[in-house]
C-alpha positions as CSV (number, residue, x, y, z in Angstrom):
1,X,0.0,0.0,0.0
2,X,0.9,3.6,0.4
3,X,2.9,3.1,3.6
4,X,5.8,1.4,2.0
5,X,6.9,4.4,0.0
6,X,5.3,7.6,1.3
7,X,6.0,9.3,4.7
8,X,4.4,12.6,3.9
9,X,2.2,14.4,1.3
10,X,2.7,17.8,-0.3
11,X,-0.5,19.9,-0.3
12,X,-1.3,22.6,-2.9
13,X,-0.2,26.0,-1.6
14,X,-2.6,28.9,-2.1
15,X,0.3,31.0,-3.4
16,X,4.1,31.1,-3.5
17,X,4.4,34.8,-2.6
18,X,5.4,35.3,1.0
19,X,3.3,38.4,1.5
20,X,0.2,36.7,0.1
21,X,0.9,33.6,2.2
22,X,0.8,35.8,5.3
23,X,-2.4,37.5,4.0
24,X,-4.0,34.0,3.6
25,X,-2.9,33.1,7.1
26,X,-4.6,36.3,8.5
27,X,-7.7,35.8,6.4
28,X,-8.1,32.1,7.5
29,X,-7.4,33.0,11.1
30,X,-10.2,35.5,11.0
31,X,-12.6,33.0,9.4
32,X,-11.6,30.3,11.9
33,X,-12.1,32.6,14.8
34,X,-15.5,33.6,13.5
35,X,-16.5,29.9,13.1
36,X,-15.2,29.2,16.7
37,X,-17.0,32.2,18.1
38,X,-20.3,31.6,16.3
39,X,-20.5,27.9,17.0
40,X,-19.2,28.3,20.5
41,X,-21.9,30.9,21.3
42,X,-24.6,28.6,20.0
43,X,-23.3,25.7,22.1
44,X,-23.1,27.8,25.2
45,X,-26.6,29.4,24.6
46,X,-28.3,26.0,24.0
47,X,-26.5,24.3,26.9
48,X,-27.2,27.0,29.4
49,X,-30.9,27.9,28.7
50,X,-33.4,25.3,29.7
51,X,-36.0,26.8,27.4
52,X,-33.8,25.7,24.5
53,X,-33.7,22.1,25.6
54,X,-36.0,21.0,22.8
55,X,-35.4,18.7,19.9
56,X,-34.8,21.5,17.4
57,X,-32.0,23.0,19.5
58,X,-30.6,19.7,20.5
59,X,-29.9,19.0,16.8
60,X,-28.7,22.5,16.3
61,X,-26.2,21.8,19.2
62,X,-25.0,18.7,17.3
63,X,-24.7,20.7,14.1
64,X,-22.6,23.3,15.8
65,X,-20.3,20.6,17.3
66,X,-19.9,19.0,13.9
67,X,-19.2,22.3,12.2
68,X,-16.5,23.0,14.7
69,X,-15.0,19.6,14.0
70,X,-15.2,20.1,10.2
71,X,-13.5,23.4,10.1
72,X,-10.8,22.3,12.6
73,X,-9.9,19.4,10.4
74,X,-8.8,21.5,7.5
75,X,-8.1,25.1,8.4
76,X,-5.5,25.0,11.2
77,X,-3.1,22.9,9.0
78,X,-3.6,25.2,6.1
79,X,-2.9,28.2,8.3
80,X,0.2,26.6,9.7
81,X,1.5,25.8,6.2
82,X,0.9,29.4,5.1
83,X,2.6,30.8,8.2
84,X,5.6,28.5,8.0
85,X,5.9,28.5,4.2
86,X,5.7,24.8,3.9
87,X,3.4,22.3,1.9
88,X,4.0,19.1,3.8
89,X,1.5,17.1,5.8
90,X,2.6,13.8,7.5
91,X,1.2,10.5,6.4
92,X,-0.6,10.1,9.7
93,X,-1.9,13.7,9.5
94,X,-3.3,13.0,6.0
95,X,-5.0,9.8,7.2
96,X,-6.5,11.7,10.1
97,X,-7.8,14.5,7.8
98,X,-9.4,12.1,5.4
99,X,-11.1,10.2,8.3
100,X,-12.3,13.2,10.3
101,X,-13.4,15.2,7.3
102,X,-15.4,12.3,5.8
103,X,-16.9,11.3,9.2
104,X,-18.0,14.9,10.1
105,X,-19.2,15.8,6.6
106,X,-21.5,12.7,6.5
107,X,-22.7,13.3,10.0
108,X,-23.6,16.9,9.2
109,X,-25.7,15.7,6.3
110,X,-27.4,13.2,8.5
111,X,-28.1,15.8,11.2
112,X,-29.5,18.2,8.5
113,X,-31.8,15.4,7.3
114,X,-33.0,14.7,10.9
115,X,-33.6,18.4,11.3
116,X,-35.9,18.4,8.3
117,X,-37.8,15.6,9.9
118,X,-38.0,17.6,13.1
119,X,-39.5,20.6,11.2
120,X,-41.9,18.2,9.4
121,X,-43.2,16.7,12.6
122,X,-43.5,20.1,14.3
123,X,-45.5,21.6,11.4
124,X,-47.4,18.6,9.9
125,X,-48.0,16.5,13.0
126,X,-47.8,18.9,16.0
127,X,-49.9,16.8,18.3
128,X,-47.5,13.8,17.9
129,X,-44.3,16.0,18.3
130,X,-43.7,14.9,21.9
131,X,-44.2,11.2,21.2
132,X,-42.2,11.1,17.9
133,X,-39.4,13.3,19.1
134,X,-38.9,12.4,22.8
135,X,-35.5,12.8,24.3
136,X,-34.6,9.1,23.8
137,X,-35.6,9.2,20.1
138,X,-33.6,12.4,19.6
139,X,-30.5,10.9,21.3
140,X,-30.8,7.7,19.2
141,X,-31.1,9.7,16.0
142,X,-28.1,11.8,16.9
143,X,-26.1,8.7,17.8
144,X,-27.1,7.1,14.5
145,X,-25.9,10.2,12.6
146,X,-22.5,10.3,14.3
147,X,-22.1,6.5,14.2
148,X,-22.8,6.2,10.5
149,X,-20.3,8.9,9.9
150,X,-17.6,7.1,11.9
151,X,-18.3,3.7,10.2
152,X,-18.4,5.1,6.6
153,X,-15.3,7.2,7.2
154,X,-13.4,4.1,8.6
155,X,-14.3,2.1,5.4
156,X,-13.3,4.9,3.2
157,X,-10.0,5.7,4.9
158,X,-9.0,2.1,5.1
159,X,-9.9,1.6,1.4
160,X,-8.2,4.8,0.1
161,X,-4.9,4.2,2.0
162,X,-4.6,0.5,1.2
163,X,-4.2,1.3,-2.5
164,X,-0.8,1.0,-4.2
165,X,0.6,4.4,-5.4
166,X,2.3,5.2,-8.7
167,X,1.8,8.9,-8.8
168,X,4.1,10.5,-6.3
169,X,3.0,12.3,-3.2
170,X,1.7,15.7,-4.5
171,X,-2.0,16.4,-3.8
172,X,-3.8,19.1,-5.8
173,X,-5.7,20.4,-2.8
174,X,-5.1,22.4,0.4
175,X,-6.1,19.4,2.6
176,X,-6.1,15.6,2.1
177,X,-9.2,14.8,0.0
178,X,-10.1,11.3,-1.2
179,X,-10.4,12.2,-5.0
180,X,-6.8,13.7,-4.8
181,X,-5.5,10.6,-3.1
182,X,-7.2,8.3,-5.7
183,X,-5.4,10.3,-8.4
184,X,-2.1,9.1,-7.0
185,X,-3.1,5.4,-6.9
186,X,-2.3,3.0,-9.8
187,X,-5.1,3.4,-12.3
188,X,-6.8,0.0,-12.1
189,X,-6.7,-0.5,-8.3
190,X,-9.0,2.3,-7.2
191,X,-12.3,0.8,-8.5
192,X,-13.4,-0.6,-5.1
193,X,-12.9,2.9,-3.6
194,X,-15.1,4.3,-6.5
195,X,-17.8,1.8,-5.5
196,X,-17.6,3.1,-1.9
197,X,-17.9,6.7,-3.1
198,X,-20.9,5.7,-5.2
199,X,-22.5,4.1,-2.2
200,X,-21.9,7.3,-0.4
201,X,-23.5,9.3,-3.2
202,X,-26.6,7.0,-3.1
203,X,-26.8,7.5,0.6
204,X,-26.5,11.3,0.2
205,X,-29.1,11.2,-2.5
206,X,-31.6,9.3,-0.3
207,X,-31.1,12.0,2.4
208,X,-31.5,14.7,-0.2
209,X,-34.8,13.2,-1.5
210,X,-36.0,12.8,2.2
211,X,-35.3,16.5,2.8
212,X,-37.1,17.6,-0.4
213,X,-40.2,15.4,0.4
214,X,-40.2,16.8,4.0
215,X,-40.3,20.3,2.7
216,X,-43.0,19.6,0.1
217,X,-45.2,18.4,3.0
218,X,-44.2,21.3,5.2
219,X,-45.0,23.9,2.5
220,X,-48.3,22.3,1.7
221,X,-49.2,22.3,5.5
222,X,-48.1,25.9,5.9
223,X,-50.1,27.1,2.9
224,X,-53.2,25.5,4.4
225,X,-52.8,27.4,7.7
226,X,-55.7,30.0,8.1
227,X,-53.8,32.8,9.8
228,X,-51.0,34.7,8.1
229,X,-49.2,35.1,11.4
230,X,-49.1,31.3,11.8
231,X,-47.8,30.8,8.3
232,X,-45.1,33.4,8.9
233,X,-44.0,31.8,12.1
234,X,-43.9,28.3,10.6
235,X,-41.8,29.5,7.6
236,X,-39.4,31.5,9.8
237,X,-38.6,28.3,11.8
238,X,-37.8,26.5,8.6
239,X,-36.0,29.2,6.6
240,X,-32.6,29.0,8.4
241,X,-32.6,25.2,8.0
242,X,-33.4,25.5,4.3
243,X,-30.7,28.1,3.7
244,X,-28.1,25.9,5.6
245,X,-29.1,22.8,3.6
246,X,-28.9,24.7,0.3
247,X,-25.5,26.1,1.1
248,X,-24.2,22.7,2.2
249,X,-25.5,20.8,-0.8
250,X,-24.8,23.4,-3.5
251,X,-21.1,23.7,-2.5
252,X,-20.7,20.0,-1.9
253,X,-22.3,18.9,-5.2
254,X,-20.4,21.5,-7.2
255,X,-17.1,20.3,-5.7
256,X,-17.7,16.7,-6.5
257,X,-19.9,16.8,-9.6
258,X,-18.5,19.7,-11.6
259,X,-17.5,18.7,-15.2
260,X,-13.7,17.9,-15.6
261,X,-13.6,20.5,-18.5
262,X,-13.8,23.4,-16.0
263,X,-11.4,21.8,-13.5
264,X,-8.2,23.6,-12.7
265,X,-6.1,23.5,-9.5
266,X,-7.0,27.1,-8.6
267,X,-10.8,26.5,-9.1
268,X,-10.6,23.3,-7.1
269,X,-9.0,25.2,-4.3
270,X,-11.7,27.9,-4.3
271,X,-14.5,25.3,-4.5
272,X,-12.9,23.3,-1.6
273,X,-12.8,26.4,0.6
274,X,-16.4,27.0,-0.4
275,X,-17.7,23.6,0.8
276,X,-15.3,22.9,3.7
277,X,-15.0,26.4,5.3
278,X,-18.0,28.5,4.3
279,X,-20.9,26.4,5.7
280,X,-19.4,25.8,9.2
281,X,-18.6,29.5,9.5
282,X,-22.0,30.8,8.3
283,X,-24.3,28.3,9.9
284,X,-24.4,29.8,13.4
285,X,-25.1,33.3,11.9
286,X,-27.9,31.9,9.6
287,X,-29.5,30.2,12.5
288,X,-29.4,33.1,14.9
289,X,-30.5,35.9,12.5
290,X,-34.2,35.0,12.5
291,X,-34.3,33.4,15.9
292,X,-35.2,35.8,18.7
293,X,-34.8,33.3,21.6
294,X,-31.4,32.2,20.4
295,X,-30.3,35.8,19.6
296,X,-31.3,36.9,23.1
297,X,-29.3,34.1,24.7
298,X,-26.3,34.7,22.5
299,X,-26.4,38.4,23.6
300,X,-26.5,37.2,27.2
301,X,-23.5,34.9,26.7
302,X,-21.5,37.8,25.0
303,X,-22.5,40.2,27.8
304,X,-21.4,37.7,30.4
305,X,-18.1,37.1,28.7
306,X,-17.6,40.9,28.6
307,X,-18.6,41.5,32.2
308,X,-17.3,38.1,33.3
309,X,-19.7,38.3,36.3
310,X,-19.7,35.8,39.0
311,X,-23.4,35.3,38.8
312,X,-23.3,33.1,35.7
313,X,-25.3,30.1,37.0
314,X,-28.3,32.4,37.8
315,X,-27.9,34.4,34.6
316,X,-30.3,32.3,32.5
317,X,-32.9,31.5,35.1
318,X,-36.2,33.0,34.3
């Protein structure tokens, strides 16, 4: 396999100019801090306010955790490489990136699918909400999302890194990505990995169809509501989720399904940043823009951090 010959991989640098490398470092640092802050505030707000201990916010908490993991898998290494003017990533580091990125990416998609089910039950079957989405059911769904991510990523990582390599160790991407690793493998040996990827796409497609069908039902139910206020409220709880799903799917699909004719290393870089960095950074902001409860709690968290008062445990009690 790979291990015999390769001890490290060389990633694609964003630029070779020193000044621009430092600019990239600063830009990525700002994005990373924004993602840490946004997701961290959501985690704190949901954990600390008992009014937010509902299925919708429980899944949002999971999404924030996964987003933090996703962006921490790729960005810190890219920042370090820009800062120290290097391209290398160790073999073990590369394996870890592939595993965690795949695992978290798939789990995010599963959680987004579960969130669409949550909105569907809340709007189309409100009387059954408590029984269909009890705390045990929610915990089991979240565990299934994380577990499927881990299992699938294990299969992928083992499969990708057991392939013999004929193409050197240079990857055309700023992090270790499976398609780039497959390019290095000897041509006829990567077919089993292609089958695994196809299985993944089928799984993703099933989730995608499930989300679409949920929203068709939701929209039909909302349009049948008598009061305009009720319609507005129902839509405003769904809108952030819809935007997040669209952002996640459009960037991911474009990255993996764009025609080879428009493929170039620089475009691949931009697209990879789009799908691996942009959604985890924007999700917390998308979720808190329309959400008064969450916005209020986030303000309180920020205020507490600023004041650093000793009264924190009593802060959220109504």
